[in-house]
N, C-alpha and C positions, 0 to 999 in steps of 0.2 A: 723643105727640110725643117729647121727649127725656127723659121722666120717669125711665126706667130707668137713665139715666146720672147722675142727680142724686146728689150726695154727695161724700165725700172718699175718694179711692182711693190706696192705698199701693203703690208699685212693689215687686214681689217678684222679677221676673226681666227680663233684657234680653238678647236674642240678636241677634248680627250688627249691633249698633248702630254699631260703629266703621266697618264697611264702608259702611253707609248714610250716615254723616256724610261719609266720603271721597267717595261718589258725588255728594252735593249740593255738595261743594266746601269743606267745613269744614277749616280748617288744623290742623296737628298739635297745637299747644298746647291749642286749644279742644277738640279731640277727646279729649285726655287727661283734661280736666276732665269733659267730657260722659260719658265712660265710667265715671267714678267716682261720678257724681251719681245718686242714686235719688230723683227728685222725687215729691211727692204731686201728684195731679191732683184739683182741686176743680171740680166742675161744678154750676152753679146757673142758675136762670132768674129774671130780674127781672120786676117787675110789668108792664112794657111789652112782654114777650115776648122781650127780648134774652137770648140765651144767653151765659153767661160761662164760659170755660175758663181756669182758673188753674193754672199749673205752678209748684209751690213747692219750693225746695230751699235748702240752706245756701249754695249757690253763686249762684243767681240765681232770681228770681221773674218770670215773664212772665204776662201776662193778655191775652186777646182777648175782645171782646164783639161779638156779631154776631146778625143775624137769618138764619134758614135761607134759602138760595138767593139771598141778596143779597151781591154782591161787596163787599169792603172791603180796605183796605190794612193789611197786617200787617208788623210788625217782629219777626222770629223771634229765638229765644234766641241764635242765632249771628249776629245782626245782618243777615240778608238782608232786603231790602224786597220783599215779595211782594204780588201781587194774589191774594186768597184768596176762595174760596167754600166754604161748608159746607152740605151737604145731608144729608137723611136718606133713605137708600135701603134698603128692606126691613129696617128695624131697625138698619142700619149708618150711623154718623155718618161721612160722607166729607168730609175737608178737603183741597181741592185748592189747592196753592200754585203760582203761576207767577211766574217772574222770569228776566230775561235770556234768554228763549227756552227756558227749562227748565221742567219741571213735575214736582212730586212729590205723592203722595197719602198722607194718613194716614187709615187706616180703623179706626174704633173700634167694637167691638161687645161685647155682654155674652154670655158663654158660660159655662155652669155657675157663674153667680154671680161670674165674674171679668170684668174689663174687659180685653179684648185689643186692643192698638193695633198695627196693621201699618203700618210706614213703608215706602213703596214708591217707589223711584227706578229706573226702567228694570227690569232684571232683578234688582236688589238689593232684598231684603226683610228688614227688621229686625222682630222681634216683641218687644213690651214688654208684660208682664203685670202687672196691678194687682189687688189685692183691696180690698174695701170696708173702710174703717177703722171700727172699732166706736165 
């Protein structure tokens, strides 16, 4: 299942994130903070099978809990209210967020021991790379 994702991941790089935030409609001030923030991503699975994704930084901590393939309401770090579904497709954890007629995908996969998160909005793609925290 999502076992390879479990653990604490530390962000080491973030490419094109400002353009991605612009594409999803994040305002200037929030983008400035978002660009400076290097969150840790903590992935865990609870006894009942709920997957927990926690993004933790000095600026803000957000957490979502979900079952794979079951829609839920998410309030994102930039305060969008989205209808979200997370699925596992060929080892890739795909998070689809829909709001106001828009849709964005965040695809997370493990490559060479790193967690690579691709944030996709239309033709804008941001790539955020994490390494497992010892």
